[in-house]
A tleap script that builds the chain and sets N, CA, C and O, in Angstrom:
source leaprc.protein.ff14SB
mol = sequence {
  NMET ASP LEU LEU ARG GLU ALA GLU CYS SER
  PRO HIE GLY PRO ILE LYS LYS ASP LEU LEU
  LYS THR ALA GLY SER ASN ILE VAL LEU VAL
  CYS LEU GLU THR GLY GLN VAL ILE PRO PRO
  HIE PRO GLU PRO TYR ALA VAL VAL PHE VAL
  VAL LEU GLN GLY LYS GLY VAL ILE THR ALA
  GLY THR VAL GLU HIE PRO VAL HIE PRO LEU
  HIE LEU VAL SER VAL GLY LYS ASP GLU ASN
  ARG GLY ILE ARG CYS ASP ALA ARG LEU LEU
  ILE LEU GLY ILE ARG GLU ASP CVAL
}
set mol.1.N position { 22.230 -12.601 6.485 }
set mol.1.CA position { 22.215 -11.356 5.739 }
set mol.1.C position { 22.021 -10.203 6.728 }
set mol.1.O position { 21.079 -10.210 7.521 }
set mol.2.N position { 22.901 -9.233 6.676 }
set mol.2.CA position { 22.803 -8.051 7.526 }
set mol.2.C position { 21.935 -7.023 6.800 }
set mol.2.O position { 22.390 -6.389 5.848 }
set mol.3.N position { 20.696 -6.857 7.240 }
set mol.3.CA position { 19.754 -5.981 6.550 }
set mol.3.C position { 20.198 -4.522 6.551 }
set mol.3.O position { 19.931 -3.798 5.592 }
set mol.4.N position { 20.863 -4.084 7.600 }
set mol.4.CA position { 21.324 -2.698 7.644 }
set mol.4.C position { 22.408 -2.452 6.597 }
set mol.4.O position { 22.480 -1.367 6.019 }
set mol.5.N position { 23.243 -3.449 6.353 }
set mol.5.CA position { 24.285 -3.299 5.315 }
set mol.5.C position { 23.696 -3.352 3.909 }
set mol.5.O position { 24.250 -2.772 2.976 }
set mol.6.N position { 22.579 -4.046 3.763 }
set mol.6.CA position { 21.922 -4.167 2.462 }
set mol.6.C position { 21.138 -2.906 2.087 }
set mol.6.O position { 20.825 -2.691 0.916 }
set mol.7.N position { 20.825 -2.079 3.078 }
set mol.7.CA position { 19.977 -0.898 2.839 }
set mol.7.C position { 20.668 0.112 1.929 }
set mol.7.O position { 21.856 0.401 2.076 }
set mol.8.N position { 19.902 0.635 0.997 }
set mol.8.CA position { 20.367 1.703 0.115 }
set mol.8.C position { 19.313 2.799 0.137 }
set mol.8.O position { 18.147 2.546 -0.168 }
set mol.9.N position { 19.712 4.011 0.496 }
set mol.9.CA position { 18.803 5.146 0.528 }
set mol.9.C position { 19.309 6.216 -0.432 }
set mol.9.O position { 20.493 6.269 -0.764 }
set mol.10.N position { 18.378 7.073 -0.870 }
set mol.10.CA position { 18.735 8.129 -1.812 }
set mol.10.C position { 17.931 9.385 -1.515 }
set mol.10.O position { 16.751 9.300 -1.175 }
set mol.11.N position { 18.557 10.551 -1.639 }
set mol.11.CA position { 17.810 11.798 -1.469 }
set mol.11.C position { 16.869 12.048 -2.650 }
set mol.11.O position { 16.045 12.961 -2.594 }
set mol.12.N position { 16.978 11.257 -3.710 }
set mol.12.CA position { 16.173 11.456 -4.912 }
set mol.12.C position { 14.851 10.693 -4.901 }
set mol.12.O position { 14.010 10.903 -5.775 }
set mol.13.N position { 14.662 9.814 -3.924 }
set mol.13.CA position { 13.407 9.069 -3.837 }
set mol.13.C position { 13.588 7.740 -3.147 }
set mol.13.O position { 14.715 7.293 -2.938 }
set mol.14.N position { 12.477 7.096 -2.787 }
set mol.14.CA position { 12.545 5.794 -2.124 }
set mol.14.C position { 13.264 4.761 -2.990 }
set mol.14.O position { 13.215 4.811 -4.219 }
set mol.15.N position { 13.931 3.826 -2.316 }
set mol.15.CA position { 14.614 2.736 -3.018 }
set mol.15.C position { 14.087 1.407 -2.493 }
set mol.15.O position { 14.022 1.182 -1.284 }
set mol.16.N position { 13.712 0.532 -3.423 }
set mol.16.CA position { 13.277 -0.822 -3.092 }
set mol.16.C position { 14.330 -1.780 -3.620 }
set mol.16.O position { 14.706 -1.719 -4.791 }
set mol.17.N position { 14.803 -2.664 -2.753 }
set mol.17.CA position { 15.835 -3.620 -3.140 }
set mol.17.C position { 15.313 -5.036 -2.913 }
set mol.17.O position { 14.938 -5.391 -1.796 }
set mol.18.N position { 15.287 -5.846 -3.976 }
set mol.18.CA position { 14.878 -7.242 -3.853 }
set mol.18.C position { 15.958 -8.013 -3.100 }
set mol.18.O position { 17.140 -7.933 -3.434 }
set mol.19.N position { 15.533 -8.769 -2.068 }
set mol.19.CA position { 16.484 -9.539 -1.270 }
set mol.19.C position { 16.400 -11.036 -1.528 }
set mol.19.O position { 17.420 -11.710 -1.669 }
set mol.20.N position { 15.170 -11.550 -1.587 }
set mol.20.CA position { 15.003 -12.999 -1.668 }
set mol.20.C position { 13.655 -13.323 -2.286 }
set mol.20.O position { 12.632 -12.749 -1.914 }
set mol.21.N position { 13.666 -14.245 -3.231 }
set mol.21.CA position { 12.425 -14.698 -3.850 }
set mol.21.C position { 12.304 -16.193 -3.602 }
set mol.21.O position { 13.225 -16.959 -3.882 }
set mol.22.N position { 11.143 -16.601 -3.068 }
set mol.22.CA position { 10.891 -18.015 -2.819 }
set mol.22.C position { 9.662 -18.428 -3.620 }
set mol.22.O position { 9.086 -17.622 -4.351 }
set mol.23.N position { 9.270 -19.683 -3.478 }
set mol.23.CA position { 8.116 -20.184 -4.223 }
set mol.23.C position { 6.834 -19.440 -3.870 }
set mol.23.O position { 5.937 -19.340 -4.707 }
set mol.24.N position { 6.727 -18.918 -2.654 }
set mol.24.CA position { 5.478 -18.273 -2.248 }
set mol.24.C position { 5.577 -16.819 -1.869 }
set mol.24.O position { 4.555 -16.175 -1.628 }
set mol.25.N position { 6.790 -16.278 -1.810 }
set mol.25.CA position { 6.910 -14.893 -1.363 }
set mol.25.C position { 8.106 -14.192 -2.008 }
set mol.25.O position { 9.010 -14.815 -2.565 }
set mol.26.N position { 8.062 -12.884 -1.904 }
set mol.26.CA position { 9.156 -12.040 -2.378 }
set mol.26.C position { 9.489 -11.097 -1.220 }
set mol.26.O position { 8.597 -10.428 -0.698 }
set mol.27.N position { 10.745 -11.034 -0.817 }
set mol.27.CA position { 11.147 -10.199 0.320 }
set mol.27.C position { 11.987 -9.045 -0.206 }
set mol.27.O position { 12.977 -9.247 -0.909 }
set mol.28.N position { 11.571 -7.816 0.150 }
set mol.28.CA position { 12.249 -6.613 -0.318 }
set mol.28.C position { 12.603 -5.722 0.867 }
set mol.28.O position { 12.006 -5.817 1.939 }
set mol.29.N position { 13.580 -4.863 0.649 }
set mol.29.CA position { 13.979 -3.863 1.626 }
set mol.29.C position { 13.661 -2.508 1.016 }
set mol.29.O position { 14.098 -2.203 -0.094 }
set mol.30.N position { 12.897 -1.693 1.743 }
set mol.30.CA position { 12.489 -0.383 1.253 }
set mol.30.C position { 13.100 0.673 2.169 }
set mol.30.O position { 12.993 0.580 3.392 }
set mol.31.N position { 13.739 1.675 1.573 }
set mol.31.CA position { 14.355 2.742 2.354 }
set mol.31.C position { 13.834 4.093 1.858 }
set mol.31.O position { 13.845 4.377 0.660 }
set mol.32.N position { 13.382 4.910 2.797 }
set mol.32.CA position { 12.924 6.258 2.487 }
set mol.32.C position { 13.654 7.239 3.394 }
set mol.32.O position { 13.838 6.986 4.585 }
set mol.33.N position { 14.063 8.350 2.819 }
set mol.33.CA position { 14.651 9.424 3.606 }
set mol.33.C position { 13.526 10.301 4.166 }
set mol.33.O position { 12.406 10.287 3.655 }
set mol.34.N position { 13.832 11.051 5.207 }
set mol.34.CA position { 12.856 11.932 5.840 }
set mol.34.C position { 12.161 12.805 4.801 }
set mol.34.O position { 12.808 13.448 3.975 }
set mol.35.N position { 10.829 12.815 4.859 }
set mol.35.CA position { 10.032 13.628 3.949 }
set mol.35.C position { 9.582 12.913 2.687 }
set mol.35.O position { 8.701 13.407 1.983 }
set mol.36.N position { 10.168 11.764 2.387 }
set mol.36.CA position { 9.770 11.044 1.173 }
set mol.36.C position { 8.451 10.299 1.390 }
set mol.36.O position { 8.108 9.907 2.506 }
set mol.37.N position { 7.726 10.119 0.283 }
set mol.37.CA position { 6.399 9.499 0.339 }
set mol.37.C position { 6.227 8.534 -0.830 }
set mol.37.O position { 6.642 8.815 -1.954 }
set mol.38.N position { 5.613 7.406 -0.545 }
set mol.38.CA position { 5.086 6.526 -1.585 }
set mol.38.C position { 3.570 6.665 -1.450 }
set mol.38.O position { 2.988 6.146 -0.497 }
set mol.39.N position { 2.925 7.359 -2.391 }
set mol.39.CA position { 1.487 7.602 -2.268 }
set mol.39.C position { 0.682 6.296 -2.231 }
set mol.39.O position { 1.072 5.310 -2.856 }
set mol.40.N position { -0.440 6.288 -1.498 }
set mol.40.CA position { -1.274 5.091 -1.461 }
set mol.40.C position { -1.705 4.660 -2.862 }
set mol.40.O position { -2.132 5.473 -3.682 }
set mol.41.N position { -1.580 3.371 -3.108 }
set mol.41.CA position { -1.926 2.781 -4.402 }
set mol.41.C position { -2.239 1.299 -4.190 }
set mol.41.O position { -1.674 0.683 -3.286 }
set mol.42.N position { -3.114 0.719 -4.990 }
set mol.42.CA position { -3.407 -0.714 -4.856 }
set mol.42.C position { -2.353 -1.564 -5.564 }
set mol.42.O position { -1.719 -1.118 -6.520 }
set mol.43.N position { -2.179 -2.776 -5.089 }
set mol.43.CA position { -1.307 -3.760 -5.742 }
set mol.43.C position { -2.032 -5.105 -5.721 }
set mol.43.O position { -2.840 -5.350 -4.825 }
set mol.44.N position { -1.758 -5.983 -6.694 }
set mol.44.CA position { -2.477 -7.256 -6.797 }
set mol.44.C position { -1.898 -8.367 -5.915 }
set mol.44.O position { -1.953 -9.540 -6.285 }
set mol.45.N position { -1.349 -8.009 -4.760 }
set mol.45.CA position { -0.796 -8.997 -3.833 }
set mol.45.C position { -0.884 -8.461 -2.403 }
set mol.45.O position { -0.923 -7.251 -2.176 }
set mol.46.N position { -0.913 -9.384 -1.453 }
set mol.46.CA position { -0.870 -9.010 -0.040 }
set mol.46.C position { 0.583 -8.782 0.361 }
set mol.46.O position { 1.498 -9.343 -0.242 }
set mol.47.N position { 0.786 -7.957 1.380 }
set mol.47.CA position { 2.136 -7.673 1.862 }
set mol.47.C position { 2.109 -7.432 3.367 }
set mol.47.O position { 1.124 -6.937 3.915 }
set mol.48.N position { 3.205 -7.789 4.019 }
set mol.48.CA position { 3.411 -7.471 5.427 }
set mol.48.C position { 4.643 -6.588 5.491 }
set mol.48.O position { 5.701 -6.950 4.976 }
set mol.49.N position { 4.508 -5.425 6.125 }
set mol.49.CA position { 5.632 -4.514 6.312 }
set mol.49.C position { 6.129 -4.635 7.749 }
set mol.49.O position { 5.333 -4.603 8.687 }
set mol.50.N position { 7.440 -4.775 7.925 }
set mol.50.CA position { 8.066 -4.792 9.245 }
set mol.50.C position { 9.036 -3.613 9.291 }
set mol.50.O position { 9.986 -3.551 8.511 }
set mol.51.N position { 8.793 -2.688 10.202 }
set mol.51.CA position { 9.647 -1.499 10.317 }
set mol.51.C position { 10.901 -1.879 11.095 }
set mol.51.O position { 10.825 -2.345 12.231 }
set mol.52.N position { 12.055 -1.674 10.464 }
set mol.52.CA position { 13.340 -1.982 11.103 }
set mol.52.C position { 13.971 -0.757 11.744 }
set mol.52.O position { 14.667 -0.859 12.754 }
set mol.53.N position { 13.717 0.413 11.141 }
set mol.53.CA position { 14.387 1.638 11.580 }
set mol.53.C position { 13.525 2.839 11.189 }
set mol.53.O position { 12.865 2.817 10.150 }
set mol.54.N position { 13.528 3.878 12.011 }
set mol.54.CA position { 12.863 5.133 11.676 }
set mol.54.C position { 11.439 5.235 12.165 }
set mol.54.O position { 10.989 4.447 12.997 }
set mol.55.N position { 10.723 6.238 11.625 }
set mol.55.CA position { 9.307 6.373 11.962 }
set mol.55.C position { 8.574 7.060 10.829 }
set mol.55.O position { 9.157 7.792 10.030 }
set mol.56.N position { 7.275 6.802 10.786 }
set mol.56.CA position { 6.445 7.368 9.736 }
set mol.56.C position { 5.033 6.859 9.845 }
set mol.56.O position { 4.557 6.522 10.929 }
set mol.57.N position { 4.357 6.805 8.694 }
set mol.57.CA position { 2.975 6.343 8.626 }
set mol.57.C position { 2.851 5.389 7.446 }
set mol.57.O position { 3.271 5.702 6.332 }
set mol.58.N position { 2.265 4.215 7.704 }
set mol.58.CA position { 1.978 3.262 6.645 }
set mol.58.C position { 0.468 3.196 6.481 }
set mol.58.O position { -0.266 2.975 7.444 }
set mol.59.N position { 0.012 3.392 5.242 }
set mol.59.CA position { -1.407 3.277 4.927 }
set mol.59.C position { -1.705 1.850 4.522 }
set mol.59.O position { -1.006 1.269 3.692 }
set mol.60.N position { -2.759 1.282 5.119 }
set mol.60.CA position { -3.237 -0.059 4.780 }
set mol.60.C position { -4.733 0.061 4.543 }
set mol.60.O position { -5.508 0.210 5.488 }
set mol.61.N position { -5.138 -0.003 3.283 }
set mol.61.CA position { -6.545 0.215 2.960 }
set mol.61.C position { -6.888 1.676 3.192 }
set mol.61.O position { -6.350 2.561 2.526 }
set mol.62.N position { -7.786 1.928 4.140 }
set mol.62.CA position { -8.177 3.306 4.467 }
set mol.62.C position { -7.631 3.754 5.818 }
set mol.62.O position { -7.943 4.851 6.281 }
set mol.63.N position { -6.818 2.911 6.451 }
set mol.63.CA position { -6.297 3.200 7.791 }
set mol.63.C position { -4.837 3.633 7.706 }
set mol.63.O position { -4.029 3.000 7.027 }
set mol.64.N position { -4.510 4.724 8.409 }
set mol.64.CA position { -3.118 5.183 8.509 }
set mol.64.C position { -2.553 4.727 9.850 }
set mol.64.O position { -3.104 5.039 10.906 }
set mol.65.N position { -1.444 3.983 9.794 }
set mol.65.CA position { -0.819 3.438 11.002 }
set mol.65.C position { 0.488 4.179 11.295 }
set mol.65.O position { 1.443 4.051 10.529 }
set mol.66.N position { 0.553 4.954 12.392 }
set mol.66.CA position { 1.850 5.518 12.794 }
set mol.66.C position { 2.761 4.347 13.176 }
set mol.66.O position { 2.348 3.446 13.906 }
set mol.67.N position { 4.000 4.365 12.678 }
set mol.67.CA position { 4.900 3.237 12.924 }
set mol.67.C position { 6.280 3.700 13.385 }
set mol.67.O position { 6.711 4.820 13.111 }
set mol.68.N position { 6.951 2.800 14.093 }
set mol.68.CA position { 8.350 2.956 14.479 }
set mol.68.C position { 8.952 1.557 14.555 }
set mol.68.O position { 8.235 0.589 14.301 }
set mol.69.N position { 10.231 1.402 14.890 }
set mol.69.CA position { 10.866 0.085 14.829 }
set mol.69.C position { 10.083 -1.022 15.534 }
set mol.69.O position { 9.547 -0.848 16.628 }
set mol.70.N position { 10.047 -2.148 14.862 }
set mol.70.CA position { 9.422 -3.390 15.284 }
set mol.70.C position { 7.902 -3.381 15.164 }
set mol.70.O position { 7.244 -4.278 15.692 }
set mol.71.N position { 7.332 -2.392 14.484 }
set mol.71.CA position { 5.907 -2.428 14.150 }
set mol.71.C position { 5.719 -3.267 12.896 }
set mol.71.O position { 6.585 -3.316 12.021 }
set mol.72.N position { 4.572 -3.923 12.829 }
set mol.72.CA position { 4.220 -4.751 11.696 }
set mol.72.C position { 2.854 -4.289 11.183 }
set mol.72.O position { 1.928 -4.093 11.969 }
set mol.73.N position { 2.732 -4.115 9.869 }
set mol.73.CA position { 1.470 -3.714 9.244 }
set mol.73.C position { 1.198 -4.664 8.088 }
set mol.73.O position { 2.058 -4.885 7.234 }
set mol.74.N position { -0.009 -5.224 8.069 }
set mol.74.CA position { -0.421 -6.141 7.013 }
set mol.74.C position { -1.396 -5.431 6.078 }
set mol.74.O position { -2.289 -4.713 6.528 }
set mol.75.N position { -1.215 -5.638 4.765 }
set mol.75.CA position { -2.088 -5.036 3.756 }
set mol.75.C position { -2.573 -6.151 2.828 }
set mol.75.O position { -1.776 -6.935 2.312 }
set mol.76.N position { -3.884 -6.209 2.625 }
set mol.76.CA position { -4.463 -7.258 1.803 }
set mol.76.C position { -4.287 -7.026 0.311 }
set mol.76.O position { -3.946 -5.929 -0.130 }
set mol.77.N position { -4.525 -8.068 -0.443 }
set mol.77.CA position { -4.472 -8.019 -1.909 }
set mol.77.C position { -5.447 -6.950 -2.409 }
set mol.77.O position { -6.574 -6.851 -1.926 }
set mol.78.N position { -5.004 -6.162 -3.372 }
set mol.78.CA position { -5.793 -5.098 -4.017 }
set mol.78.C position { -6.131 -3.926 -3.101 }
set mol.78.O position { -6.849 -3.019 -3.522 }
set mol.79.N position { -5.638 -3.913 -1.866 }
set mol.79.CA position { -5.857 -2.775 -0.966 }
set mol.79.C position { -4.805 -1.702 -1.214 }
set mol.79.O position { -3.683 -1.991 -1.632 }
set mol.80.N position { -5.192 -0.459 -0.946 }
set mol.80.CA position { -4.218 0.631 -1.026 }
set mol.80.C position { -3.131 0.431 0.013 }
set mol.80.O position { -3.387 -0.008 1.134 }
set mol.81.N position { -1.903 0.766 -0.390 }
set mol.81.CA position { -0.773 0.784 0.549 }
set mol.81.C position { 0.094 1.974 0.187 }
set mol.81.O position { 0.294 2.282 -0.988 }
set mol.82.N position { 0.608 2.643 1.220 }
set mol.82.CA position { 1.459 3.802 1.018 }
set mol.82.C position { 2.335 4.002 2.233 }
set mol.82.O position { 2.073 3.441 3.297 }
set mol.83.N position { 3.384 4.807 2.074 }
set mol.83.CA position { 4.331 5.049 3.165 }
set mol.83.C position { 4.699 6.526 3.173 }
set mol.83.O position { 5.016 7.106 2.135 }
set mol.84.N position { 4.652 7.126 4.357 }
set mol.84.CA position { 5.165 8.484 4.548 }
set mol.84.C position { 6.277 8.408 5.592 }
set mol.84.O position { 6.087 7.848 6.671 }
set mol.85.N position { 7.427 8.970 5.267 }
set mol.85.CA position { 8.587 8.902 6.156 }
set mol.85.C position { 8.740 10.189 6.958 }
set mol.85.O position { 8.871 11.275 6.392 }
set mol.86.N position { 8.722 10.055 8.285 }
set mol.86.CA position { 8.950 11.192 9.183 }
set mol.86.C position { 10.393 11.229 9.702 }
set mol.86.O position { 10.899 12.294 10.056 }
set mol.87.N position { 11.041 10.085 9.746 }
set mol.87.CA position { 12.465 9.960 10.093 }
set mol.87.C position { 12.966 8.739 9.347 }
set mol.87.O position { 12.311 7.697 9.368 }
set mol.88.N position { 14.095 8.839 8.697 }
set mol.88.CA position { 14.609 7.804 7.777 }
set mol.88.C position { 14.084 6.412 8.119 }
set mol.88.O position { 14.343 5.878 9.198 }
set mol.89.N position { 13.340 5.842 7.174 }
set mol.89.CA position { 12.689 4.544 7.367 }
set mol.89.C position { 13.401 3.438 6.612 }
set mol.89.O position { 13.812 3.604 5.463 }
set mol.90.N position { 13.535 2.317 7.279 }
set mol.90.CA position { 14.012 1.090 6.666 }
set mol.90.C position { 12.949 0.026 6.972 }
set mol.90.O position { 12.698 -0.301 8.132 }
set mol.91.N position { 12.334 -0.504 5.913 }
set mol.91.CA position { 11.201 -1.411 6.061 }
set mol.91.C position { 11.447 -2.689 5.281 }
set mol.91.O position { 11.891 -2.663 4.133 }
set mol.92.N position { 11.151 -3.803 5.923 }
set mol.92.CA position { 11.184 -5.098 5.257 }
set mol.92.C position { 9.778 -5.373 4.742 }
set mol.92.O position { 8.817 -5.320 5.510 }
set mol.93.N position { 9.648 -5.662 3.465 }
set mol.93.CA position { 8.358 -6.006 2.876 }
set mol.93.C position { 8.352 -7.469 2.483 }
set mol.93.O position { 9.210 -7.924 1.727 }
set mol.94.N position { 7.375 -8.206 3.005 }
set mol.94.CA position { 7.249 -9.619 2.683 }
set mol.94.C position { 5.923 -9.763 1.956 }
set mol.94.O position { 4.859 -9.618 2.560 }
set mol.95.N position { 5.984 -10.049 0.659 }
set mol.95.CA position { 4.765 -10.067 -0.145 }
set mol.95.C position { 4.547 -11.407 -0.802 }
set mol.95.O position { 5.482 -12.180 -1.010 }
set mol.96.N position { 3.284 -11.673 -1.129 }
set mol.96.CA position { 2.948 -12.861 -1.892 }
set mol.96.C position { 3.655 -12.801 -3.237 }
set mol.96.O position { 3.780 -11.730 -3.830 }
set mol.97.N position { 4.109 -13.929 -3.708 }
set mol.97.CA position { 4.656 -13.981 -5.054 }
set mol.97.C position { 3.494 -14.145 -6.014 }
set mol.97.O position { 2.705 -15.081 -5.890 }
set mol.98.N position { 3.388 -13.229 -6.977 }
set mol.98.CA position { 2.280 -13.305 -7.951 }
set mol.98.C position { 2.802 -13.614 -9.335 }
set mol.98.O position { 2.022 -13.717 -10.281 }
savepdb mol mol.pdb
quit
């Protein structure tokens, strides 16, 4: 699967695209255009974000991580997670299946 070809971005807001669901995980592709934000919020599952393209800040709990390609950020179950895009971001999200 070519992740860059699968990416869908919109000037109207972040886009999350489901790629693959397995017995233990769900893999999604998240695309944000420059200036877009997903405000920090808790979710009932753990997730690992892998930055494929762009730069920004990923919030994990109370920590803000500046990120660029090939950075990995892990967020625990029920912890706040958020994304701020400083340059078009393409992120792979690998989360627990709940």
